[in-house]
C-alpha positions, 0 to 999 in steps of 0.5 A: 500500500502506497500513499499518493498525495495530490498537492499541485496547488501548494507552494507557499505559506502554511500549506507548504509548511504542513506538506513538508511536515507530512512528507517528513513523517512518511520516511520509510513509506512508499510515497508519491507526491504531485507537487507544484514546481515552486514547492520547496522540499530539500530532502532527497529520499529513495522512498519519496517520488516527487512529480513536479507539475507546472502551475497551469490548467493544462499541466494540472489536467494532465497530472489528473490523468496520470494520477488516475493511471498510477493509482493501485486499488490499495493505495491511499490518495490524499488530496492536500490542495483542498480540491477533490480529484477532477477525474479519478474515482478512487475508493480510498480518497481523503480530502484535506480541506484548508481553504474556507473560501470553498465552503460558503458564499463569502464575497470575493469583492476584495480579490482582483479579477483573476483570483476571483475567477479562480476561486469561483471555478474552484468552488464549482469544482469542489461541490461537483466532485466532493462525492468522489472522496470517501473522507474529509479532514479539517483542522477546526470545529469552525471549518467542520461546521461551515462544511456541514452547513454548505454540503451536508458532509461531516468531517474528521477534525485533526489539526496537526503542526510540524513540530520541527522547532524547539520552543523558544527560551525568552529572548533577552533583547527582542529586536521587534515588538510585534511580528505578523507572519502572513502572505498578502491575501486580502483576508490577511488584513494588512491594510487595517493593521498598518492603519492601526499603527498610523493611529498609534503614531498620532499619540507618539506610540510607534512600536516596531513591527516586522512583516513577512510579505513575499517580494514577488507575489506580495510586491504590489501590496508592500509598495502600497503599505510602504507609502503609508509607512514612510509618510508617517514614519512608522517602525515597520519592516518587511522580511520576505525570507519566510524560510527563517520565520522561527528566528523572527519568532525568537526575536519578537516580543509578541505575535499580532494576528489581524487575519479575518478568515482562516481554516487554522492560522498556523502562526498562532500555533507556532507562536504558542510553541515559541511562548510568544504572547498573542494579540489576535482577532476575536473570531472563532478560528482563533479560539479554535486553536489558542487562547490569545492574550489580547483580542480585537475587532479586525475590521476596526483599526482603532480596536487593533490599536487599542489592543496594542496599547493594552499590551504595551501598558499605555492605554488611552484615557477617555475624554471627560464628560462635559456639561451642556454649558461647557459644550456651548463654551466649546462652540463659542471658543471655535469663533473667538480664538 
């Protein structure tokens, strides 16, 4: 019995980290993985065959045909890229679902047209071919509930994390106050995070923050953010080398996580392993995984800024309540100064 993994659309972020961890766990077992040409896995093993697939519709369609021919009756097929097989109807097919955009009618207005079209087509693919899988695994109760409401299918809840990093010992001199480990998709909410930092700067509060936006795919977003950062003199830097993310955890005081939409939120678990305080969105997916130290409304930059202030022990004092007469005096003062 061999394990065959279909992961042709996994090549970055948490999905790549989980896939690498999964392959590491299969040492000594006959394994074939159909992987994107951009997927980075350095180990060379005789028991592991990696079939590289170009990121194009034609190439992925061809690999579907190839996969159908390769599968033996006792093989286990793991669809690791959120989508069921397009062609194969294999009796031992497990779908690992991480993409919450596929289970529901969440609006795609923030996405550019190519991404919007891709997700729309993937939703059709997901729903049309879901009957070809015998089991579905998700990482949280929130995703399992969303799947059931959307399709009527139940799921096995099995979150996992590649535990290849030793827990951090408290850093004597952190380089950054906050770290946000995330790529640049709209739901990662970088713009509201930067706006929160601008609001903090109005009261001369300017904590340091490091981001992990990738130079290529997230380049345009970083340029937009950089305009605001430079205009207001914010202490925000970008480290695109996400491969060294463990060092960012070790050199930061806390994780801030303003994402609005996740199946798990891998950095939340990573931060917990590294014993970092966590400031995160007050949303179900966060509390599925961790108990954050501070929470906020991710749609409100003011709420994010206030959570940062609480963590830094520099909370704002609400304005004093005035009498009606004092209100009138304020109005008069506008025109007498």
